[in-house]
N, C-alpha and C positions, 0 to 999 in steps of 0.2 A: 531936897529934890525927890520927886515921886519916882518910885520904882516902875520901870516900864515892863509890863508883863505881856507875854504872848500866850494865848490859849489855843489848844488843839485837842484832838481826840481821835479815836478810831470808830466810834459808834455813829458819827455823823453830827453835823451842826445842829440838827433839830432834835437830838436825843435828850431824854430827861436828864441824864447824867451831865450833859454839857451845860444845861441850865444851872445845875448845882455848882459846877466849876466856875461859871461866871459870877455867881454870888459869893463863892469863896474868894475869888480874885478881887471882887469889889470891896471886900473887907480888908484887903491888903494894900490896894493902890487905886488911884483914880485915873491912871494911865494904862488902860487895859485894851489890848487888841486881840482880834480873833482871826484865825485862818484854819478852818476845819473842813473835813471832807463833806461833799454834797450828800453822799450815800455812805452806808455802813461799810467799814473797811476792816472788820475784825479779823485777826489771825493773818494779816498781810505781812507781818514781821517788818524787817527793815528794807522794804522793796521800793524801788523807784519806777516811775512810768517813763520808759525810754522808747517805746515803739509806736507812740501816737502823740499828737499834740495835747497839751494840758490847757484847760480852760479855767480862768479865775474870774469869779463874779463877786462884785461888791454888793453885799446884802443890805447893809446900812452903814452908818458912820462907825468906822473902826472895825467893821465886821466883814470878813471875806470868806467865800466858800470856793473850794477847788474840786474838780472832778478827778481827783487822784488819791493817792495813799496819804497816810499821816506824814510820812517822810517827805513826800512832795509838798505838803502844806507848809512844813517848817522851812524848807528850802525857798519856796515862793515868798513866804512872809519875810524871812531874814534878808534874802538877796534881792527882793523886788519891792514889796510893800513898805518895808521898814529899813531899806538899805541906807538911808541917810541918818537913821537913829535906831540902831539895833536894840532889841530887847535886852533887859538885864536878867530876865528869868523866863523860862518856858514852863508852863504847867500843862500836863497832858492828862485827860480824863474828863470827868470821873467815870471810869469804865464800868459798864454794867456787868459785874462779875469780877471775882478776884484775879489778880495776876501775881501768882506766887510760884515757887519751885520752877519747874520746867516751862511754865507759862511765859516766863520772861524771854524765851527764845522765839516764841510764836507771836507774841502780842504786838499789835500795831500801836497800842498805847505806850508801851515801853520803847518801841522803835522811834516814835516821835521825840521822846526824851533823849534817846541815843543820838539822833541827828543833831539836836540842839547842842549836845555835849561835844560832838565832833566839830561843830561850828564855834566852839569856845564859849558857849552860853550855858549857865547853870540851869538844870532842869529837874523837875520833880514829877513823877508819874503817880497818879492817884486812882485807886480802884475800890469799888464797893462790893463786898461779898454778898451773895444772896443764898438763901436756903430754898430748896425746891418747893416746899410747901408752906413757906412763911411769907409774911408781908414784905413789901419793899422797905429798905432801910436808908433811903436817901438822906433823911434827916441826920443820920449818924455821920455821914461824910460831910454834910454841910456844917454841922456843929464843930467837929473835930478838925476839919480841913485847914482852916486858917492857922490854928495853933501848930499843926504838923508842919506846915510850910515855914512859918516863922522860926520854929526850932531848928528845922533842917538847914535853913539858910543863915542861921546865926553863927555858924562856924565856917571856916575855910575848907574847901574840898580840893584835893589834888586834881590836876588836869586829867580828863578821861573818866571822871566819876559822875554818876547821876544817882538820884535817890528814888527808891520805889516804896510807896506807902499803900497799905491795904487796910480797909476798915471792916471789922467783923460784922457778920449778919446778926446784929443785936441792936436793941434800942440804944439811943445815944447815952442815956443815963446809966446803962448797964456796962459800958466800956470800962475796963480796968486800968487803962493807961496805955503808955507806949512801951515797945520793946525793940531795941536795936539788935537785929539778928541777921545771920546769913540766910540765903534762900536754900530750901531743901530740894528734893528730887522726887517727883511723882509723875511718871511718864504718862503722856496722853497720846492717843492715835492708834493704839493696838486693837481697839474695839471696832472692828469692821463688820458692818451689816451688809450682806450680799442680797440683792433683790433683782426682780425682773420687771421691766417696764411693760406697758400694754402692747408694744410691738415685739416682745420676746427678747429684748436685749438686756444683758446683765449690766447692773450699775451698783455702786457702793455708797453707803453713808459712813463717814468717819464719826464714831461715837465719842462721847465725852467721859467715859469711864477711865479713871486713873488708877495706876498701881498704888500699893501702899507706900507710905513714906519710907524712903531708903537712906536718908541722911541721919546720922547719929547726932545727939545733942539737941540744943535748942535751935529751931529754925522758924521761918515765917509760917509754915503750916502749924507748928506747935503753938505759936503765939495766937493765931486766929482761934484755935480751939479753946484757948484760955480766956478769950474775950479781950485780948490785948491787940493794939494796933502795931503790926510789924513794920519797922522802918529798916530798909535794907539798902546799903550803898552798893551799887553795881559798877564794875570796872570795865572799860571798853577794851583794854589790852587782853586779848584772848590767848596770848602766848603762855606756855607752861615752862617756866625756867628749869625745874628739875629734869624734865624730859629733854629740853634743849641740851643740857649738860651731858645726859646719857647718850643722846644721838650723835653729838659731836665726836664721841669716842669711836663710833662705828663708821663715820663718814670722813675720817682723816685721810 
């Protein structure tokens, strides 16, 4: 029986990376469905559209686009388009740019995989790193993507777990292999540029400069630097058990 795969992303249904994802999925199954945003939804995190109606448009056979977030797309696909036969796997990406370290809390790519996970469907998020002055490396994700998904889904995951995969900004033949690692921490968002518009009003741009790696040991950021593909399982349970134990003592 063929694996039913749902594809989504945050860069939009017409993005180059989404075309790469469709080719990755075609190498894995002949039962592939699409529900992706009409427009780019980068850094929307795990947000839902609740203050306006959502529009769902059928682009072609098995391909749908929604005017909402990646989370909206997964909900619409699972609970409406595919409600009579849910997907076995959700693939999100291939994102234009890496999703490592603190990116996982901002990323719409990761959020789509999170939503699938909450719905009880296994999910893999895929992202392609780019260098500022280098060529695009979509062929790297396309070559290594099917193997990454096959390996990740060949083992059982506990409930609440999704897998995050990032491809280094290198030619496909220069990749050193895979590395299963935790994510690190490189804060984004502190680089604010204050400017004045033509009407004299102040506005801000949030820059992309990140702080230095703050996690010790091997992490996803270290793996990318070495030319390895970091594979990181993420857990949806955000509770911190040691602190729960400590707080219980003060709230007795």
